Structures are given as structure tokens and as C-alpha cells.
SEVOVEX-537249 format. One record per residue (C-alpha): residue number from 1; chain; x, y, z negated. Coordinates in Angstrom, 1 decimal, decimal comma. Layout:
N
k NUM; c A; east X; north Y; up Z .
...
END
This chain:
245
k 1; c A; east -119,0; north 151,2; up 125,7 .
k 2; c A; east -121,7; north 150,1; up 128,1 .
k 3; c A; east -121,6; north 151,6; up 131,6 .
k 4; c A; east -123,5; north 150,9; up 134,8 .
k 5; c A; east -121,3; north 151,2; up 137,9 .
k 6; c A; east -123,7; north 152,6; up 140,6 .
k 7; c A; east -121,6; north 152,9; up 143,8 .
k 8; c A; east -124,5; north 154,0; up 146,0 .
k 9; c A; east -125,0; north 156,9; up 143,6 .
k 10; c A; east -121,2; north 157,5; up 143,1 .
k 11; c A; east -121,9; north 157,3; up 139,4 .
k 12; c A; east -120,6; north 155,5; up 136,3 .
k 13; c A; east -123,7; north 155,8; up 134,1 .
k 14; c A; east -123,5; north 155,5; up 130,4 .
k 15; c A; east -126,4; north 153,7; up 128,7 .
k 16; c A; east -127,2; north 152,1; up 125,3 .
k 17; c A; east -129,8; north 149,5; up 124,3 .
k 18; c A; east -131,1; north 149,2; up 120,7 .
k 19; c A; east -128,2; north 151,4; up 119,5 .
k 20; c A; east -126,7; north 151,1; up 116,1 .
k 21; c A; east -123,9; north 153,1; up 114,5 .
k 22; c A; east -122,9; north 156,5; up 113,1 .
k 23; c A; east -125,0; north 159,4; up 114,2 .
k 24; c A; east -123,5; north 161,8; up 116,8 .
k 25; c A; east -122,2; north 165,2; up 115,6 .
k 26; c A; east -122,8; north 167,2; up 118,7 .
k 27; c A; east -125,4; north 167,5; up 121,4 .
k 28; c A; east -123,6; north 167,8; up 124,7 .
k 29; c A; east -120,1; north 166,7; up 123,8 .
k 30; c A; east -119,7; north 162,9; up 123,2 .
k 31; c A; east -118,2; north 161,7; up 120,0 .
k 32; c A; east -115,4; north 159,2; up 119,3 .
k 33; c A; east -117,9; north 156,8; up 117,7 .
k 34; c A; east -120,8; north 156,2; up 120,1 .
k 35; c A; east -123,8; north 154,1; up 119,0 .
k 36; c A; east -123,2; north 150,4; up 119,5 .
k 37; c A; east -125,4; north 148,8; up 122,1 .
k 38; c A; east -127,2; north 145,5; up 121,4 .
k 39; c A; east -129,1; north 143,1; up 123,7 .
k 40; c A; east -132,8; north 143,5; up 124,5 .
k 41; c A; east -135,0; north 141,6; up 122,1 .
k 42; c A; east -137,2; north 139,1; up 123,8 .
k 43; c A; east -140,9; north 139,8; up 123,5 .
k 44; c A; east -140,7; north 143,5; up 122,4 .
k 45; c A; east -141,9; north 146,3; up 124,7 .
k 46; c A; east -139,3; north 148,6; up 126,2 .
k 47; c A; east -139,1; north 152,4; up 125,9 .
k 48; c A; east -136,7; north 154,4; up 128,1 .
k 49; c A; east -135,6; north 157,8; up 126,8 .
k 50; c A; east -134,3; north 160,6; up 129,0 .
k 51; c A; east -132,7; north 163,6; up 127,1 .
k 52; c A; east -133,0; north 167,4; up 127,6 .
k 53; c A; east -130,6; north 169,8; up 129,3 .
k 54; c A; east -127,1; north 170,2; up 128,0 .
k 55; c A; east -127,5; north 167,2; up 125,7 .
k 56; c A; east -127,0; north 163,5; up 125,9 .
k 57; c A; east -128,7; north 160,3; up 124,8 .
k 58; c A; east -127,4; north 160,9; up 121,3 .
k 59; c A; east -129,9; north 163,8; up 120,9 .
k 60; c A; east -132,3; north 160,9; up 120,2 .
k 61; c A; east -130,5; north 160,0; up 116,9 .
k 62; c A; east -133,8; north 160,3; up 115,0 .
k 63; c A; east -135,5; north 157,7; up 117,3 .
k 64; c A; east -132,4; north 155,5; up 117,3 .
k 65; c A; east -132,6; north 155,2; up 113,5 .
k 66; c A; east -136,4; north 155,1; up 113,0 .
k 67; c A; east -137,4; north 151,7; up 111,7 .
k 68; c A; east -141,0; north 152,3; up 113,0 .
k 69; c A; east -139,5; north 152,2; up 116,5 .
k 70; c A; east -136,6; north 149,8; up 116,2 .
k 71; c A; east -138,6; north 147,1; up 114,5 .
k 72; c A; east -141,2; north 147,0; up 117,2 .
k 73; c A; east -139,6; north 148,1; up 120,5 .
k 74; c A; east -136,5; north 147,8; up 122,7 .
k 75; c A; east -135,1; north 151,3; up 122,9 .
k 76; c A; east -133,1; north 152,2; up 126,1 .
k 77; c A; east -131,1; north 155,5; up 126,5 .
k 78; c A; east -129,2; north 156,9; up 129,5 .
k 79; c A; east -126,8; north 159,9; up 129,8 .
k 80; c A; east -127,8; north 161,8; up 133,0 .
k 81; c A; east -125,3; north 163,0; up 135,6 .
k 82; c A; east -123,1; north 165,9; up 134,2 .
k 83; c A; east -124,2; north 164,9; up 130,6 .
k 84; c A; east -122,7; north 162,9; up 127,8 .
k 85; c A; east -120,4; north 160,0; up 128,9 .
k 86; c A; east -121,8; north 159,6; up 132,4 .
k 87; c A; east -119,2; north 160,5; up 135,1 .
k 88; c A; east -119,3; north 160,9; up 138,8 .
k 89; c A; east -117,0; north 158,9; up 141,1 .
k 90; c A; east -115,3; north 160,8; up 142,4 .
k 91; c A; east -115,9; north 163,8; up 140,1 .
k 92; c A; east -117,0; north 167,1; up 141,5 .
k 93; c A; east -114,8; north 170,1; up 140,6 .
k 94; c A; east -117,8; north 171,9; up 139,2 .
k 95; c A; east -121,2; north 170,4; up 138,3 .
k 96; c A; east -123,1; north 173,1; up 140,1 .
k 97; c A; east -121,2; north 172,8; up 143,5 .
k 98; c A; east -123,3; north 171,6; up 145,1 .
k 99; c A; east -126,3; north 171,7; up 142,8 .
k 100; c A; east -127,8; north 168,4; up 141,7 .
k 101; c A; east -131,5; north 168,3; up 142,5 .
k 102; c A; east -134,4; north 166,8; up 140,6 .
k 103; c A; east -134,7; north 164,1; up 143,2 .
k 104; c A; east -131,0; north 163,2; up 142,8 .
k 105; c A; east -131,4; north 163,0; up 139,0 .
k 106; c A; east -134,4; north 160,7; up 139,5 .
k 107; c A; east -132,5; north 158,6; up 142,0 .
k 108; c A; east -129,8; north 158,1; up 139,4 .
k 109; c A; east -132,2; north 157,0; up 136,6 .
k 110; c A; east -134,2; north 154,8; up 138,9 .
k 111; c A; east -131,0; north 153,0; up 140,0 .
k 112; c A; east -130,0; north 152,7; up 136,3 .
k 113; c A; east -133,4; north 151,2; up 135,3 .
k 114; c A; east -133,2; north 148,7; up 138,2 .
k 115; c A; east -129,6; north 147,8; up 137,4 .
k 116; c A; east -130,7; north 146,8; up 133,9 .
k 117; c A; east -133,5; north 144,7; up 135,4 .
k 118; c A; east -136,3; north 146,4; up 133,4 .
k 119; c A; east -139,7; north 145,2; up 134,7 .
k 120; c A; east -142,2; north 147,0; up 132,4 .
k 121; c A; east -141,5; north 150,0; up 130,2 .
k 122; c A; east -142,7; north 153,3; up 128,8 .
k 123; c A; east -140,9; north 156,6; up 129,4 .
k 124; c A; east -140,1; north 159,4; up 127,0 .
k 125; c A; east -138,7; north 162,7; up 128,5 .
k 126; c A; east -137,6; north 165,7; up 126,5 .
k 127; c A; east -137,3; north 169,3; up 127,7 .
k 128; c A; east -137,3; north 170,6; up 131,3 .
k 129; c A; east -134,7; north 168,0; up 132,3 .
k 130; c A; east -136,1; north 164,8; up 130,8 .
k 131; c A; east -139,7; north 165,8; up 131,2 .
k 132; c A; east -139,5; north 166,4; up 134,9 .
k 133; c A; east -137,5; north 163,3; up 135,6 .
k 134; c A; east -140,0; north 161,2; up 133,7 .
k 135; c A; east -142,9; north 162,6; up 135,6 .
k 136; c A; east -141,2; north 161,8; up 138,9 .
k 137; c A; east -140,2; north 158,3; up 137,8 .
k 138; c A; east -143,7; north 157,5; up 136,7 .
k 139; c A; east -145,0; north 158,5; up 140,2 .
k 140; c A; east -142,3; north 156,5; up 141,9 .
k 141; c A; east -142,5; north 153,4; up 139,7 .
k 142; c A; east -146,2; north 153,3; up 138,8 .
k 143; c A; east -146,3; north 149,5; up 138,9 .
k 144; c A; east -143,6; north 149,3; up 136,2 .
k 145; c A; east -144,4; north 152,4; up 133,9 .
k 146; c A; east -146,9; north 151,5; up 131,2 .
k 147; c A; east -147,0; north 154,8; up 129,4 .
k 148; c A; east -145,4; north 158,3; up 129,5 .
k 149; c A; east -144,7; north 160,8; up 126,8 .
k 150; c A; east -143,4; north 164,4; up 127,4 .
k 151; c A; east -141,8; north 166,3; up 124,6 .
k 152; c A; east -141,5; north 170,1; up 125,1 .
k 153; c A; east -141,4; north 169,8; up 128,9 .
k 154; c A; east -141,7; north 173,6; up 129,4 .
k 155; c A; east -144,5; north 175,9; up 130,5 .
k 156; c A; east -144,8; north 174,6; up 134,1 .
k 157; c A; east -148,2; north 176,2; up 134,8 .
k 158; c A; east -147,5; north 179,9; up 134,1 .
k 159; c A; east -149,0; north 182,3; up 136,5 .
k 160; c A; east -146,5; north 183,3; up 139,3 .
k 161; c A; east -146,4; north 186,9; up 138,1 .
k 162; c A; east -145,6; north 185,8; up 134,6 .
k 163; c A; east -142,7; north 183,6; up 135,9 .
k 164; c A; east -141,3; north 186,5; up 137,9 .
k 165; c A; east -141,5; north 188,8; up 134,9 .
k 166; c A; east -139,6; north 186,2; up 132,8 .
k 167; c A; east -137,1; north 185,7; up 135,6 .
k 168; c A; east -136,3; north 189,5; up 135,7 .
k 169; c A; east -136,0; north 189,6; up 131,9 .
k 170; c A; east -133,6; north 186,6; up 131,9 .
k 171; c A; east -131,5; north 188,1; up 134,6 .
k 172; c A; east -131,3; north 191,5; up 133,0 .
k 173; c A; east -130,3; north 190,0; up 129,7 .
k 174; c A; east -127,7; north 187,6; up 131,1 .
k 175; c A; east -126,0; north 190,2; up 133,3 .
k 176; c A; east -126,1; north 193,0; up 130,7 .
k 177; c A; east -122,3; north 192,8; up 130,2 .
k 178; c A; east -121,4; north 191,9; up 133,9 .
k 179; c A; east -120,8; north 193,9; up 137,0 .
k 180; c A; east -119,6; north 197,0; up 135,2 .
k 181; c A; east -122,4; north 197,1; up 132,7 .
k 182; c A; east -122,3; north 196,9; up 128,9 .
k 183; c A; east -119,0; north 196,0; up 127,4 .
k 184; c A; east -117,7; north 194,4; up 130,6 .
k 185; c A; east -116,8; north 191,1; up 128,9 .
k 186; c A; east -119,3; north 189,1; up 130,9 .
k 187; c A; east -120,6; north 187,5; up 127,7 .
k 188; c A; east -124,3; north 186,9; up 127,2 .
k 189; c A; east -125,6; north 188,8; up 124,1 .
k 190; c A; east -126,5; north 186,3; up 121,4 .
k 191; c A; east -130,1; north 187,4; up 121,0 .
k 192; c A; east -130,6; north 186,6; up 124,7 .
k 193; c A; east -129,0; north 183,2; up 124,3 .
k 194; c A; east -131,3; north 182,4; up 121,4 .
k 195; c A; east -134,3; north 183,4; up 123,5 .
k 196; c A; east -133,2; north 181,0; up 126,2 .
k 197; c A; east -132,5; north 178,3; up 123,6 .
k 198; c A; east -136,0; north 178,6; up 122,3 .
k 199; c A; east -137,4; north 178,5; up 125,9 .
k 200; c A; east -135,4; north 175,4; up 126,9 .
k 201; c A; east -135,2; north 173,5; up 123,7 .
k 202; c A; east -138,2; north 174,6; up 121,7 .
k 203; c A; east -138,3; north 176,6; up 118,5 .
k 204; c A; east -138,0; north 173,6; up 116,2 .
k 205; c A; east -135,1; north 173,9; up 113,7 .
k 206; c A; east -134,8; north 170,3; up 112,6 .
k 207; c A; east -131,5; north 169,6; up 114,2 .
k 208; c A; east -128,1; north 169,8; up 112,6 .
k 209; c A; east -126,6; north 173,3; up 112,5 .
k 210; c A; east -123,3; north 172,0; up 114,1 .
k 211; c A; east -125,2; north 170,8; up 117,1 .
k 212; c A; east -127,0; north 174,1; up 117,5 .
k 213; c A; east -123,7; north 176,0; up 117,4 .
k 214; c A; east -122,1; north 173,6; up 119,8 .
k 215; c A; east -124,9; north 174,2; up 122,2 .
k 216; c A; east -124,6; north 178,0; up 121,9 .
k 217; c A; east -120,8; north 177,9; up 122,5 .
k 218; c A; east -121,1; north 175,6; up 125,5 .
k 219; c A; east -123,9; north 177,6; up 127,1 .
k 220; c A; east -122,0; north 180,8; up 126,6 .
k 221; c A; east -118,9; north 179,3; up 128,2 .
k 222; c A; east -120,8; north 178,0; up 131,2 .
k 223; c A; east -122,6; north 181,3; up 131,8 .
k 224; c A; east -119,3; north 183,3; up 131,8 .
k 225; c A; east -118,4; north 181,5; up 135,0 .
k 226; c A; east -121,8; north 181,9; up 136,7 .
k 227; c A; east -121,8; north 184,5; up 139,6 .
k 228; c A; east -125,0; north 186,4; up 140,2 .
k 229; c A; east -126,3; north 184,0; up 142,8 .
k 230; c A; east -125,8; north 180,9; up 140,7 .
k 231; c A; east -127,5; north 182,5; up 137,6 .
k 232; c A; east -130,4; north 183,7; up 139,8 .
k 233; c A; east -130,9; north 180,3; up 141,3 .
k 234; c A; east -130,6; north 178,6; up 138,0 .
k 235; c A; east -133,4; north 180,5; up 136,3 .
k 236; c A; east -135,5; north 180,7; up 139,4 .
k 237; c A; east -135,4; north 176,9; up 139,6 .
k 238; c A; east -136,3; north 176,6; up 135,9 .
k 239; c A; east -139,2; north 179,1; up 135,9 .
k 240; c A; east -140,6; north 179,3; up 139,4 .
k 241; c A; east -140,2; north 175,9; up 141,1 .
k 242; c A; east -142,1; north 173,1; up 139,3 .
k 243; c A; east -140,4; north 170,4; up 141,3 .
k 244; c A; east -136,9; north 172,0; up 141,5 .
k 245; c A; east -133,9; north 171,8; up 139,3 .
END
């Protein structure tokens, strides 16, 4: 499997170029058969893809297998820190201690792009995660970025009072079984999880059911371990800080 060793970022970053192979069967958990990477094709423009939260580069399976893209472009995919096959060196005990900022994610991807020697390219970012990273990279690397496409980047321009109302609703829902409330299990009610899923990933239902269920299981497990302060910071960053993560 192709990796970039980035010692200045303390990161071993997974990437794939013009991938070929069996489609992945999960979003956030890597499979035993990753897409096979092939060299850049001379003369073809380059598109760099950055995935959404809780996913990996393999969430772009549709693009990896689309002849309209593969016949005309070089396709480059990265797994972000805490996602897919990318690993920290040394590894943190918990990915949110300390939290990784938007700037750090951008530093990682900028280092990866430079390590591959990409001179001119377009950027595609999906969701809160990929969308914000792409916008920041386009500003940083304006002399190299030829185009930018954002897919469901989130409602970044909601009025402050709307964001605060959404934050309260999220917090009330996520903690409805914690701190002596509800059934005391700490689990997030599934209707609330589905609301967050729609907010973060969009309401499209074109993905495989197994991937959706894997996401729900993973998100539920992560939220069980979140104390109040972490949950509050998490959703406050998502909803109320356009440049935060």
C-alpha cells in the first residue's frame, strides 16, 4: 500500500493515485483489499480528493470507477489524520486529546501534496471536513490550484442565533441518556443520530446500506465516550466556528 512518511507532521499518510481494485465495503474502517495505486499519467490534469468526516478516501469509490473521470484525469486520494489507513507516529491515545485543528489537517494535506510533487491540480472536498480543508488549501496554494469543487460542505453562513439553537438541540439530544437522564445508558437515541448524519453527510441515500450502518455504529461508539465538554466543543466547532474544527 502507498504511504507518505511525513516526519515533520509525525504522520504516515495513506494515499492512492488512479486507484484500481475492489470497491470498499465500509466508510471509516479500511478493508483488507484497498484500491491499487498506479502512476500518474503524463499529460492528464490532476484532481485531488479530500473525504468527509468519519470516512476515508474509499468513500470516493464512485469517482474511482467512473470512466468519464479516469479516462481524462489523474485522480489522487488521501486519508486524513485519524481516518482510514493514515496513522500518527507516535499514535495519540485518543484522537481528540488534544484536538486536531483545521489548520493542522491542512498542514497534513499540504505536506502530502508537496511530497507527491504535484504542481498544478484541482481540489474536490466533501462535507465539513473535506470542504473546509479544500477552501483553506486553495487560499494557501493559489498558484497551484486550478479549480475547486465543494460537495455538501455544510451551512457555514447560518445566522448566529440559528447556530446556537441548533447547538442546543444537538446537545439536548446527545445527552438525553447521560448524567442521570433518560435510560442512563449514555447512548444517543437513533433519531438524533440520523439527524446528525443528515446534517454532516447530506440526505442522499445512494451509498451502500452496510456503509451507512457502519457509520451509525462507529458514531454511537465514539459518542458514548464523549464527556459533556468534548461534546459541546465538538458541535460548537461544527456549527459556530466557520474556520474551526
